[in-house]
N, CA, C, O and the ligand as a Tripos MOL2 file, in Angstrom:
@<TRIPOS>MOLECULE
protein
  277   275    70     0     0
PROTEIN
NO_CHARGES

@<TRIPOS>ATOM
      1 N          29.9040    3.4020   -3.5790 N.3       1 MET1
      2 CA         31.0050    3.5270   -4.5240 C.3       1 MET1
      3 C          30.5650    4.4040   -5.7280 C.2       1 MET1
      4 O          29.4810    4.2540   -6.2910 O.2       1 MET1
      5 N          31.4480    5.2860   -6.0590 N.am      2 ARG2
      6 CA         31.0490    6.2450   -7.0910 C.3       2 ARG2
      7 C          31.4400    5.6640   -8.4880 C.2       2 ARG2
      8 O          32.4860    5.0530   -8.7040 O.2       2 ARG2
      9 N          30.5150    5.9180   -9.3660 N.am      3 ARG3
     10 CA         30.7110    5.3700  -10.7160 C.3       3 ARG3
     11 C          31.8330    6.1860  -11.4110 C.2       3 ARG3
     12 O          31.9260    7.4060  -11.2820 O.2       3 ARG3
     13 N          32.6390    5.4680  -12.1190 N.am      4 ARG4
     14 CA         33.7270    6.1380  -12.8440 C.3       4 ARG4
     15 C          33.1600    6.6520  -14.2000 C.2       4 ARG4
     16 O          32.6530    5.9110  -15.0420 O.2       4 ARG4
     17 N          33.2970    7.9700  -14.3190 N.am      5 PHE5
     18 CA         32.7070    8.5460  -15.5720 C.3       5 PHE5
     19 C          33.6290    8.4080  -16.7530 C.2       5 PHE5
     20 O          34.8490    8.5150  -16.6240 O.2       5 PHE5
     21 N          33.0570    8.1750  -17.8730 N.am      6 LYS6
     22 CA         33.7970    8.0840  -19.1230 C.3       6 LYS6
     23 C          34.4500    9.3540  -19.5230 C.2       6 LYS6
     24 O          35.5850    9.3700  -19.9980 O.2       6 LYS6
     25 N          33.7180   10.4400  -19.3270 N.am      7 GLY7
     26 CA         34.2240   11.7510  -19.6530 C.3       7 GLY7
     27 C          33.4910   12.7920  -18.9180 C.2       7 GLY7
     28 O          32.3250   12.6330  -18.5570 O.2       7 GLY7
     29 N          34.1510   13.8210  -18.7030 N.am      8 ASP8
     30 CA         33.5460   14.9560  -17.9950 C.3       8 ASP8
     31 C          32.4880   15.7130  -18.8720 C.2       8 ASP8
     32 O          32.7060   15.9540  -20.0600 O.2       8 ASP8
     33 N          31.3700   16.0640  -18.2540 N.am      9 PRO9
     34 CA         30.4920   16.8880  -19.0210 C.3       9 PRO9
     35 C          31.0630   18.2100  -19.4260 C.2       9 PRO9
     36 O          31.8870   18.7540  -18.6910 O.2       9 PRO9
     37 N          30.6910   18.7440  -20.5090 N.am     10 LYS10
     38 CA         31.2380   20.0470  -20.9190 C.3      10 LYS10
     39 C          30.3290   20.8270  -21.8310 C.2      10 LYS10
     40 O          29.3750   20.2590  -22.3620 O.2      10 LYS10
     41 N          30.5730   22.0650  -22.0320 N.am     11 TRP11
     42 CA         29.8600   22.8950  -22.9230 C.3      11 TRP11
     43 C          30.3140   22.5540  -24.4430 C.2      11 TRP11
     44 O          31.4970   22.4920  -24.7770 O.2      11 TRP11
     45 N          29.3270   22.3610  -25.2350 N.am     12 ILE12
     46 CA         29.6610   22.0700  -26.6680 C.3      12 ILE12
     47 C          28.7320   22.9670  -27.5120 C.2      12 ILE12
     48 O          27.7670   23.5550  -27.0240 O.2      12 ILE12
     49 N          29.0870   23.0320  -28.8130 N.am     13 ILE13
     50 CA         28.2440   23.6120  -29.7660 C.3      13 ILE13
     51 C          27.5960   22.5180  -30.5230 C.2      13 ILE13
     52 O          28.2690   21.7430  -31.2020 O.2      13 ILE13
     53 N          26.2230   22.4260  -30.4200 N.am     14 VAL14
     54 CA         25.5710   21.2730  -31.0180 C.3      14 VAL14
     55 C          25.6290   21.3760  -32.5610 C.2      14 VAL14
     56 O          25.6000   22.4660  -33.1330 O.2      14 VAL14
     57 N          25.7100   20.2330  -33.1850 N.am     15 ARG15
     58 CA         25.7750   20.1180  -34.6320 C.3      15 ARG15
     59 C          24.5330   19.7410  -35.3110 C.2      15 ARG15
     60 O          24.4360   19.7480  -36.5380 O.2      15 ARG15
     61 N          23.5430   19.3980  -34.4850 N.am     16 TYR16
     62 CA         22.3080   18.9800  -35.0190 C.3      16 TYR16
     63 C          21.1720   19.3630  -34.0210 C.2      16 TYR16
     64 O          21.3940   19.4500  -32.8130 O.2      16 TYR16
     65 N          19.9570   19.5840  -34.5680 N.am     17 PRO17
     66 CA         18.9090   20.0330  -33.6560 C.3      17 PRO17
     67 C          18.6260   18.9310  -32.5840 C.2      17 PRO17
     68 O          18.6330   17.7390  -32.8910 O.2      17 PRO17
     69 N          18.3810   19.3650  -31.3350 N.am     18 ALA18
     70 CA         18.1180   18.4890  -30.2480 C.3      18 ALA18
     71 C          17.1660   19.1380  -29.3600 C.2      18 ALA18
     72 O          16.6850   20.2370  -29.6360 O.2      18 ALA18
     73 N          16.8570   18.4450  -28.2240 N.am     19 LYS19
     74 CA         16.0470   18.9790  -27.1400 C.3      19 LYS19
     75 C          16.7150   18.8770  -25.8890 C.2      19 LYS19
     76 O          17.4900   17.9480  -25.6630 O.2      19 LYS19
     77 N          16.4540   19.8090  -25.0270 N.am     20 CYS20
     78 CA         17.0040   19.7620  -23.6790 C.3      20 CYS20
     79 C          16.5980   18.4690  -22.9940 C.2      20 CYS20
     80 O          15.4390   18.0610  -23.0580 O.2      20 CYS20
     81 N          17.5880   17.8060  -22.3160 N.am     21 GLY21
     82 CA         17.4090   16.5120  -21.7550 C.3      21 GLY21
     83 C          16.7760   16.5120  -20.3020 C.2      21 GLY21
     84 O          16.4810   15.4710  -19.7150 O.2      21 GLY21
     85 N          16.6030   17.7380  -19.7970 N.am     22 LYS22
     86 CA         16.0140   17.8040  -18.4830 C.3      22 LYS22
     87 C          14.5710   17.3680  -18.5290 C.2      22 LYS22
     88 O          13.7940   17.8400  -19.3590 O.2      22 LYS22
     89 N          14.2120   16.4600  -17.6300 N.am     23 SER23
     90 CA         12.8900   15.8750  -17.7160 C.3      23 SER23
     91 C          11.8440   16.9670  -17.4790 C.2      23 SER23
     92 O          11.9390   17.7520  -16.5360 O.2      23 SER23
     93 N          10.8670   16.9900  -18.3420 N.am     24 GLY24
     94 CA          9.7860   17.9380  -18.3110 C.3      24 GLY24
     95 C          10.1280   19.1660  -19.1590 C.2      24 GLY24
     96 O           9.2480   19.9940  -19.3970 O.2      24 GLY24
     97 N          11.3940   19.3150  -19.6300 N.am     25 CYS25
     98 CA         11.7980   20.4390  -20.4030 C.3      25 CYS25
     99 C          11.8320   20.0660  -21.8340 C.2      25 CYS25
    100 O          12.5360   19.1200  -22.1850 O.2      25 CYS25
    101 N          11.1230   20.7400  -22.6940 N.am     26 GLU26
    102 CA         11.1070   20.4020  -24.1260 C.3      26 GLU26
    103 C          11.7160   21.4800  -25.0040 C.2      26 GLU26
    104 O          11.5010   21.5090  -26.2160 O.2      26 GLU26
    105 N          12.4500   22.3320  -24.4010 N.am     27 VAL27
    106 CA         13.0590   23.4490  -25.1900 C.3      27 VAL27
    107 C          13.9460   22.9600  -26.1710 C.2      27 VAL27
    108 O          14.8420   22.1840  -25.8380 O.2      27 VAL27
    109 N          13.7950   23.3420  -27.4160 N.am     28 PRO28
    110 CA         14.6680   22.8630  -28.4950 C.3      28 PRO28
    111 C          16.0660   23.5360  -28.3700 C.2      28 PRO28
    112 O          16.2450   24.6450  -27.8660 O.2      28 PRO28
    113 N          17.0160   22.7500  -28.8780 N.am     29 ILE29
    114 CA         18.4200   23.2750  -28.9930 C.3      29 ILE29
    115 C          18.7440   23.2010  -30.5330 C.2      29 ILE29
    116 O          18.7590   22.1260  -31.1320 O.2      29 ILE29
    117 N          18.9880   24.3440  -31.1020 N.am     30 THR30
    118 CA         19.2230   24.3150  -32.5220 C.3      30 THR30
    119 C          20.7300   24.2440  -32.8160 C.2      30 THR30
    120 O          21.5770   24.6300  -32.0100 O.2      30 THR30
    121 N          21.0140   23.7130  -34.0500 N.am     31 ALA31
    122 CA         22.3810   23.5950  -34.4760 C.3      31 ALA31
    123 C          23.1250   24.9200  -34.2690 C.2      31 ALA31
    124 O          22.5880   25.9910  -34.5550 O.2      31 ALA31
    125 N          24.3410   24.8410  -33.7800 N.am     32 GLY32
    126 CA         25.1600   26.0710  -33.5730 C.3      32 GLY32
    127 C          24.9290   26.7260  -32.2540 C.2      32 GLY32
    128 O          25.5930   27.7080  -31.9230 O.2      32 GLY32
    129 N          24.0020   26.2090  -31.4910 N.am     33 GLU33
    130 CA         23.7210   26.6580  -30.1080 C.3      33 GLU33
    131 C          24.5850   25.9930  -29.0870 C.2      33 GLU33
    132 O          25.0240   24.8630  -29.3020 O.2      33 GLU33
    133 N          24.8460   26.6390  -27.9910 N.am     34 ARG34
    134 CA         25.6760   26.0460  -26.9780 C.3      34 ARG34
    135 C          24.7530   25.1490  -26.0650 C.2      34 ARG34
    136 O          23.6040   25.5090  -25.8060 O.2      34 ARG34
    137 N          25.2660   24.0150  -25.6010 N.am     35 ALA35
    138 CA         24.6290   23.1800  -24.6980 C.3      35 ALA35
    139 C          25.5900   22.4300  -23.8480 C.2      35 ALA35
    140 O          26.7270   22.1850  -24.2500 O.2      35 ALA35
    141 N          25.1420   22.0490  -22.6380 N.am     36 PHE36
    142 CA         25.9820   21.3190  -21.7390 C.3      36 PHE36
    143 C          25.7260   19.8640  -21.9340 C.2      36 PHE36
    144 O          24.6030   19.3840  -21.7760 O.2      36 PHE36
    145 N          26.7870   19.1520  -22.2820 N.am     37 TYR37
    146 CA         26.7510   17.7940  -22.7330 C.3      37 TYR37
    147 C          27.3590   16.7630  -21.7640 C.2      37 TYR37
    148 O          28.5120   16.8900  -21.3530 O.2      37 TYR37
    149 N          26.5910   15.7780  -21.4210 N.am     38 TYR38
    150 CA         27.0780   14.6580  -20.6070 C.3      38 TYR38
    151 C          27.3870   13.4080  -21.4700 C.2      38 TYR38
    152 O          26.4650   12.7040  -21.8830 O.2      38 TYR38
    153 N          28.6830   13.1320  -21.7410 N.am     39 PRO39
    154 CA         29.0150   12.0180  -22.5580 C.3      39 PRO39
    155 C          28.5870   10.7020  -22.0040 C.2      39 PRO39
    156 O          28.3140    9.7640  -22.7530 O.2      39 PRO39
    157 N          28.5220   10.6130  -20.6660 N.am     40 GLU40
    158 CA         28.1760    9.3970  -19.9280 C.3      40 GLU40
    159 C          26.8140    8.8960  -20.4210 C.2      40 GLU40
    160 O          26.7020    7.7270  -20.7900 O.2      40 GLU40
    161 N          25.8000    9.7200  -20.4390 N.am     41 ASP41
    162 CA         24.4820    9.2260  -20.9340 C.3      41 ASP41
    163 C          24.0140    9.9330  -22.1430 C.2      41 ASP41
    164 O          22.8530    9.8350  -22.5410 O.2      41 ASP41
    165 N          24.9540   10.6740  -22.7500 N.am     42 ARG42
    166 CA         24.7440   11.4000  -24.0450 C.3      42 ARG42
    167 C          23.5320   12.3920  -23.9070 C.2      42 ARG42
    168 O          22.7710   12.5520  -24.8620 O.2      42 ARG42
    169 N          23.3630   13.0160  -22.7930 N.am     43 SER43
    170 CA         22.3030   13.9200  -22.6850 C.3      43 SER43
    171 C          22.7740   15.4090  -22.8330 C.2      43 SER43
    172 O          23.8940   15.7700  -22.4710 O.2      43 SER43
    173 N          21.8850   16.2130  -23.3670 N.am     44 LEU44
    174 CA         22.1560   17.5900  -23.6260 C.3      44 LEU44
    175 C          21.2860   18.4950  -22.7600 C.2      44 LEU44
    176 O          20.0970   18.2280  -22.5910 O.2      44 LEU44
    177 N          21.8600   19.5560  -22.2130 N.am     45 TYR45
    178 CA         20.9940   20.5150  -21.4380 C.3      45 TYR45
    179 C          21.1850   21.8460  -22.0880 C.2      45 TYR45
    180 O          22.2990   22.3250  -22.3020 O.2      45 TYR45
    181 N          20.0170   22.4440  -22.4050 N.am     46 GLY46
    182 CA         19.9980   23.7090  -23.2230 C.3      46 GLY46
    183 C          20.4760   24.8650  -22.3970 C.2      46 GLY46
    184 O          20.3770   24.9050  -21.1710 O.2      46 GLY46
    185 N          21.0340   25.8600  -23.1920 N.am     47 ALA47
    186 CA         21.4790   27.1290  -22.5940 C.3      47 ALA47
    187 C          20.2730   28.0440  -22.5180 C.2      47 ALA47
    188 O          20.1520   28.8000  -21.5540 O.2      47 ALA47
    189 N          19.4150   28.0100  -23.4490 N.am     48 ARG48
    190 CA         18.2800   28.9020  -23.5800 C.3      48 ARG48
    191 C          17.2980   28.8340  -22.4160 C.2      48 ARG48
    192 O          16.7480   29.8540  -22.0000 O.2      48 ARG48
    193 N          17.0840   27.6440  -21.8990 N.am     49 CYS49
    194 CA         16.1110   27.4220  -20.8350 C.3      49 CYS49
    195 C          16.8360   27.4580  -19.4380 C.2      49 CYS49
    196 O          16.1870   27.4240  -18.3930 O.2      49 CYS49
    197 N          18.2390   27.5310  -19.4660 N.am     50 GLY50
    198 CA         18.9490   27.6420  -18.2320 C.3      50 GLY50
    199 C          19.3430   26.3370  -17.5990 C.2      50 GLY50
    200 O          20.0180   26.3600  -16.5690 O.2      50 GLY50
    201 N          18.9690   25.2030  -18.1430 N.am     51 HIS51
    202 CA         19.2910   23.9080  -17.6290 C.3      51 HIS51
    203 C          20.7310   23.5500  -17.8560 C.2      51 HIS51
    204 O          21.3150   22.7680  -17.1060 O.2      51 HIS51
    205 N          21.3080   24.1220  -18.8970 N.am     52 GLY52
    206 CA         22.7720   23.8950  -19.1520 C.3      52 GLY52
    207 C          23.6050   24.5360  -18.0050 C.2      52 GLY52
    208 O          24.5050   23.9250  -17.4310 O.2      52 GLY52
    209 N          23.2480   25.7780  -17.7220 N.am     53 GLU53
    210 CA         23.9200   26.5150  -16.6150 C.3      53 GLU53
    211 C          23.7980   25.7940  -15.3410 C.2      53 GLU53
    212 O          24.7510   25.6380  -14.5770 O.2      53 GLU53
    213 N          22.5290   25.3280  -15.1080 N.am     54 GLU54
    214 CA         22.2510   24.5710  -13.8600 C.3      54 GLU54
    215 C          23.1150   23.3680  -13.6970 C.2      54 GLU54
    216 O          23.6950   23.1330  -12.6370 O.2      54 GLU54
    217 N          23.2060   22.5380  -14.8500 N.am     55 ALA55
    218 CA         23.9570   21.3610  -14.8730 C.3      55 ALA55
    219 C          25.3970   21.6000  -14.6930 C.2      55 ALA55
    220 O          26.0890   20.8530  -14.0030 O.2      55 ALA55
    221 N          25.8810   22.6900  -15.3400 N.am     56 SER56
    222 CA         27.3210   22.9650  -15.2030 C.3      56 SER56
    223 C          27.6630   23.4560  -13.8100 C.2      56 SER56
    224 O          28.7580   23.2050  -13.3080 O.2      56 SER56
    225 N          26.7120   24.1660  -13.1750 N.am     57 ARG57
    226 CA         26.9770   24.6020  -11.7630 C.3      57 ARG57
    227 C          27.0490   23.3870  -10.8710 C.2      57 ARG57
    228 O          27.9220   23.2860  -10.0090 O.2      57 ARG57
    229 N          26.1030   22.4380  -11.0870 N.am     58 ASP58
    230 CA         26.0470   21.2090  -10.3190 C.3      58 ASP58
    231 C          27.4220   20.4910  -10.4050 C.2      58 ASP58
    232 O          28.0250   20.0970   -9.4070 O.2      58 ASP58
    233 N          27.8440   20.3630  -11.6190 N.am     59 PHE59
    234 CA         29.0840   19.6330  -11.9020 C.3      59 PHE59
    235 C          30.2870   20.3820  -11.2300 C.2      59 PHE59
    236 O          31.1460   19.7580  -10.6060 O.2      59 PHE59
    237 N          30.3150   21.6770  -11.3740 N.am     60 ALA60
    238 CA         31.3980   22.4770  -10.7890 C.3      60 ALA60
    239 C          31.3680   22.2840   -9.2870 C.2      60 ALA60
    240 O          32.4140   22.1530   -8.6510 O.2      60 ALA60
    241 N          30.2030   22.2680   -8.7310 N.am     61 ALA61
    242 CA         30.1290   22.1380   -7.2530 C.3      61 ALA61
    243 C          30.7580   20.8190   -6.8240 C.2      61 ALA61
    244 O          31.4460   20.7860   -5.8040 O.2      61 ALA61
    245 N          30.5510   19.7370   -7.5560 N.am     62 HIS62
    246 CA         31.1420   18.4560   -7.2390 C.3      62 HIS62
    247 C          32.6200   18.5080   -7.2780 C.2      62 HIS62
    248 O          33.3430   17.9970   -6.4230 O.2      62 HIS62
    249 N          33.0510   19.1980   -8.3860 N.am     63 ARG63
    250 CA         34.5160   19.4120   -8.5910 C.3      63 ARG63
    251 C          35.1730   20.0940   -7.4050 C.2      63 ARG63
    252 O          36.1960   19.6800   -6.8600 O.2      63 ARG63
    253 N          34.4900   21.1760   -7.0550 N.am     64 ILE64
    254 CA         35.0020   21.9610   -5.9170 C.3      64 ILE64
    255 C          35.1720   21.1170   -4.6800 C.2      64 ILE64
    256 O          36.2010   21.1690   -4.0060 O.2      64 ILE64
    257 N          34.1510   20.3410   -4.3930 N.am     65 ASP65
    258 CA         34.1730   19.3940   -3.2370 C.3      65 ASP65
    259 C          35.4470   18.5310   -3.2800 C.2      65 ASP65
    260 O          36.1760   18.3860   -2.3000 O.2      65 ASP65
    261 N          35.6610   17.9780   -4.4630 N.am     66 GLU66
    262 CA         36.7880   17.0750   -4.6020 C.3      66 GLU66
    263 C          38.1040   17.7400   -4.4560 C.2      66 GLU66
    264 O          39.0560   17.1520   -3.9420 O.2      66 GLU66
    265 N          38.1800   18.9920   -4.9130 N.am     67 ASP67
    266 CA         39.4290   19.7520   -4.8520 C.3      67 ASP67
    267 C          39.6640   20.2680   -3.4520 C.2      67 ASP67
    268 O          40.7730   20.6910   -3.1240 O.2      67 ASP67
    269 N          38.6020   20.2390   -2.5920 N.am     68 GLY68
    270 CA         38.7780   20.8250   -1.2250 C.3      68 GLY68
    271 C          38.8590   22.3560   -1.2220 C.2      68 GLY68
    272 O          39.4450   22.9800   -0.3380 O.2      68 GLY68
    273 N          38.2310   22.9280   -2.2720 N.am     69 TYR69
    274 CA         38.2870   24.3760   -2.4100 C.3      69 TYR69
    275 C          37.2650   25.0360   -1.4540 C.2      69 TYR69
    276 O          37.1560   26.2620   -1.4170 O.2      69 TYR69
    277 ZN         15.8760   22.7670  -20.3060 Zn       70 ZN70
@<TRIPOS>BOND
     1     1     2 1
     2     2     3 1
     3     3     4 2
     4     3     5 am
     5     5     6 1
     6     6     7 1
     7     7     8 2
     8     7     9 am
     9     9    10 1
    10    10    11 1
    11    11    12 2
    12    11    13 am
    13    13    14 1
    14    14    15 1
    15    15    16 2
    16    15    17 am
    17    17    18 1
    18    18    19 1
    19    19    20 2
    20    19    21 am
    21    21    22 1
    22    22    23 1
    23    23    24 2
    24    23    25 am
    25    25    26 1
    26    26    27 1
    27    27    28 2
    28    27    29 am
    29    29    30 1
    30    30    31 1
    31    31    32 2
    32    31    33 am
    33    33    34 1
    34    34    35 1
    35    35    36 2
    36    35    37 am
    37    37    38 1
    38    38    39 1
    39    39    40 2
    40    39    41 am
    41    41    42 1
    42    42    43 1
    43    43    44 2
    44    43    45 am
    45    45    46 1
    46    46    47 1
    47    47    48 2
    48    47    49 am
    49    49    50 1
    50    50    51 1
    51    51    52 2
    52    51    53 am
    53    53    54 1
    54    54    55 1
    55    55    56 2
    56    55    57 am
    57    57    58 1
    58    58    59 1
    59    59    60 2
    60    59    61 am
    61    61    62 1
    62    62    63 1
    63    63    64 2
    64    63    65 am
    65    65    66 1
    66    66    67 1
    67    67    68 2
    68    67    69 am
    69    69    70 1
    70    70    71 1
    71    71    72 2
    72    71    73 am
    73    73    74 1
    74    74    75 1
    75    75    76 2
    76    75    77 am
    77    77    78 1
    78    78    79 1
    79    79    80 2
    80    79    81 am
    81    81    82 1
    82    82    83 1
    83    83    84 2
    84    83    85 am
    85    85    86 1
    86    86    87 1
    87    87    88 2
    88    87    89 am
    89    89    90 1
    90    90    91 1
    91    91    92 2
    92    91    93 am
    93    93    94 1
    94    94    95 1
    95    95    96 2
    96    95    97 am
    97    97    98 1
    98    98    99 1
    99    99   100 2
   100    99   101 am
   101   101   102 1
   102   102   103 1
   103   103   104 2
   104   103   105 am
   105   105   106 1
   106   106   107 1
   107   107   108 2
   108   107   109 am
   109   109   110 1
   110   110   111 1
   111   111   112 2
   112   111   113 am
   113   113   114 1
   114   114   115 1
   115   115   116 2
   116   115   117 am
   117   117   118 1
   118   118   119 1
   119   119   120 2
   120   119   121 am
   121   121   122 1
   122   122   123 1
   123   123   124 2
   124   123   125 am
   125   125   126 1
   126   126   127 1
   127   127   128 2
   128   127   129 am
   129   129   130 1
   130   130   131 1
   131   131   132 2
   132   131   133 am
   133   133   134 1
   134   134   135 1
   135   135   136 2
   136   135   137 am
   137   137   138 1
   138   138   139 1
   139   139   140 2
   140   139   141 am
   141   141   142 1
   142   142   143 1
   143   143   144 2
   144   143   145 am
   145   145   146 1
   146   146   147 1
   147   147   148 2
   148   147   149 am
   149   149   150 1
   150   150   151 1
   151   151   152 2
   152   151   153 am
   153   153   154 1
   154   154   155 1
   155   155   156 2
   156   155   157 am
   157   157   158 1
   158   158   159 1
   159   159   160 2
   160   159   161 am
   161   161   162 1
   162   162   163 1
   163   163   164 2
   164   163   165 am
   165   165   166 1
   166   166   167 1
   167   167   168 2
   168   167   169 am
   169   169   170 1
   170   170   171 1
   171   171   172 2
   172   171   173 am
   173   173   174 1
   174   174   175 1
   175   175   176 2
   176   175   177 am
   177   177   178 1
   178   178   179 1
   179   179   180 2
   180   179   181 am
   181   181   182 1
   182   182   183 1
   183   183   184 2
   184   183   185 am
   185   185   186 1
   186   186   187 1
   187   187   188 2
   188   187   189 am
   189   189   190 1
   190   190   191 1
   191   191   192 2
   192   191   193 am
   193   193   194 1
   194   194   195 1
   195   195   196 2
   196   195   197 am
   197   197   198 1
   198   198   199 1
   199   199   200 2
   200   199   201 am
   201   201   202 1
   202   202   203 1
   203   203   204 2
   204   203   205 am
   205   205   206 1
   206   206   207 1
   207   207   208 2
   208   207   209 am
   209   209   210 1
   210   210   211 1
   211   211   212 2
   212   211   213 am
   213   213   214 1
   214   214   215 1
   215   215   216 2
   216   215   217 am
   217   217   218 1
   218   218   219 1
   219   219   220 2
   220   219   221 am
   221   221   222 1
   222   222   223 1
   223   223   224 2
   224   223   225 am
   225   225   226 1
   226   226   227 1
   227   227   228 2
   228   227   229 am
   229   229   230 1
   230   230   231 1
   231   231   232 2
   232   231   233 am
   233   233   234 1
   234   234   235 1
   235   235   236 2
   236   235   237 am
   237   237   238 1
   238   238   239 1
   239   239   240 2
   240   239   241 am
   241   241   242 1
   242   242   243 1
   243   243   244 2
   244   243   245 am
   245   245   246 1
   246   246   247 1
   247   247   248 2
   248   247   249 am
   249   249   250 1
   250   250   251 1
   251   251   252 2
   252   251   253 am
   253   253   254 1
   254   254   255 1
   255   255   256 2
   256   255   257 am
   257   257   258 1
   258   258   259 1
   259   259   260 2
   260   259   261 am
   261   261   262 1
   262   262   263 1
   263   263   264 2
   264   263   265 am
   265   265   266 1
   266   266   267 1
   267   267   268 2
   268   267   269 am
   269   269   270 1
   270   270   271 1
   271   271   272 2
   272   271   273 am
   273   273   274 1
   274   274   275 1
   275   275   276 2
@<TRIPOS>SUBSTRUCTURE
     1 MET1         2 RESIDUE 1 A MET
     2 ARG2         6 RESIDUE 1 A ARG
     3 ARG3        10 RESIDUE 1 A ARG
     4 ARG4        14 RESIDUE 1 A ARG
     5 PHE5        18 RESIDUE 1 A PHE
     6 LYS6        22 RESIDUE 1 A LYS
     7 GLY7        26 RESIDUE 1 A GLY
     8 ASP8        30 RESIDUE 1 A ASP
     9 PRO9        34 RESIDUE 1 A PRO
    10 LYS10       38 RESIDUE 1 A LYS
    11 TRP11       42 RESIDUE 1 A TRP
    12 ILE12       46 RESIDUE 1 A ILE
    13 ILE13       50 RESIDUE 1 A ILE
    14 VAL14       54 RESIDUE 1 A VAL
    15 ARG15       58 RESIDUE 1 A ARG
    16 TYR16       62 RESIDUE 1 A TYR
    17 PRO17       66 RESIDUE 1 A PRO
    18 ALA18       70 RESIDUE 1 A ALA
    19 LYS19       74 RESIDUE 1 A LYS
    20 CYS20       78 RESIDUE 1 A CYS
    21 GLY21       82 RESIDUE 1 A GLY
    22 LYS22       86 RESIDUE 1 A LYS
    23 SER23       90 RESIDUE 1 A SER
    24 GLY24       94 RESIDUE 1 A GLY
    25 CYS25       98 RESIDUE 1 A CYS
    26 GLU26      102 RESIDUE 1 A GLU
    27 VAL27      106 RESIDUE 1 A VAL
    28 PRO28      110 RESIDUE 1 A PRO
    29 ILE29      114 RESIDUE 1 A ILE
    30 THR30      118 RESIDUE 1 A THR
    31 ALA31      122 RESIDUE 1 A ALA
    32 GLY32      126 RESIDUE 1 A GLY
    33 GLU33      130 RESIDUE 1 A GLU
    34 ARG34      134 RESIDUE 1 A ARG
    35 ALA35      138 RESIDUE 1 A ALA
    36 PHE36      142 RESIDUE 1 A PHE
    37 TYR37      146 RESIDUE 1 A TYR
    38 TYR38      150 RESIDUE 1 A TYR
    39 PRO39      154 RESIDUE 1 A PRO
    40 GLU40      158 RESIDUE 1 A GLU
    41 ASP41      162 RESIDUE 1 A ASP
    42 ARG42      166 RESIDUE 1 A ARG
    43 SER43      170 RESIDUE 1 A SER
    44 LEU44      174 RESIDUE 1 A LEU
    45 TYR45      178 RESIDUE 1 A TYR
    46 GLY46      182 RESIDUE 1 A GLY
    47 ALA47      186 RESIDUE 1 A ALA
    48 ARG48      190 RESIDUE 1 A ARG
    49 CYS49      194 RESIDUE 1 A CYS
    50 GLY50      198 RESIDUE 1 A GLY
    51 HIS51      202 RESIDUE 1 A HIS
    52 GLY52      206 RESIDUE 1 A GLY
    53 GLU53      210 RESIDUE 1 A GLU
    54 GLU54      214 RESIDUE 1 A GLU
    55 ALA55      218 RESIDUE 1 A ALA
    56 SER56      222 RESIDUE 1 A SER
    57 ARG57      226 RESIDUE 1 A ARG
    58 ASP58      230 RESIDUE 1 A ASP
    59 PHE59      234 RESIDUE 1 A PHE
    60 ALA60      238 RESIDUE 1 A ALA
    61 ALA61      242 RESIDUE 1 A ALA
    62 HIS62      246 RESIDUE 1 A HIS
    63 ARG63      250 RESIDUE 1 A ARG
    64 ILE64      254 RESIDUE 1 A ILE
    65 ASP65      258 RESIDUE 1 A ASP
    66 GLU66      262 RESIDUE 1 A GLU
    67 ASP67      266 RESIDUE 1 A ASP
    68 GLY68      270 RESIDUE 1 A GLY
    69 TYR69      274 RESIDUE 1 A TYR
    70 ZN70       277 GROUP 0 **** ****
């Protein structure tokens, strides 16, 4: 059974300095920078290191499966 997500992950502009949430990745995300945000576990994935793009692609791939595209 698939867990029901609280909210879809999305690109946001971060308001405070953070770090990429990808394990092993310590690339900082500075305020005003774009990051891919998962509200479910409140994790951020940086755009600078490419993990944000990776996460958004993964999410889009799931979406596409569900839509039967
Ligand atoms: Zn990263």
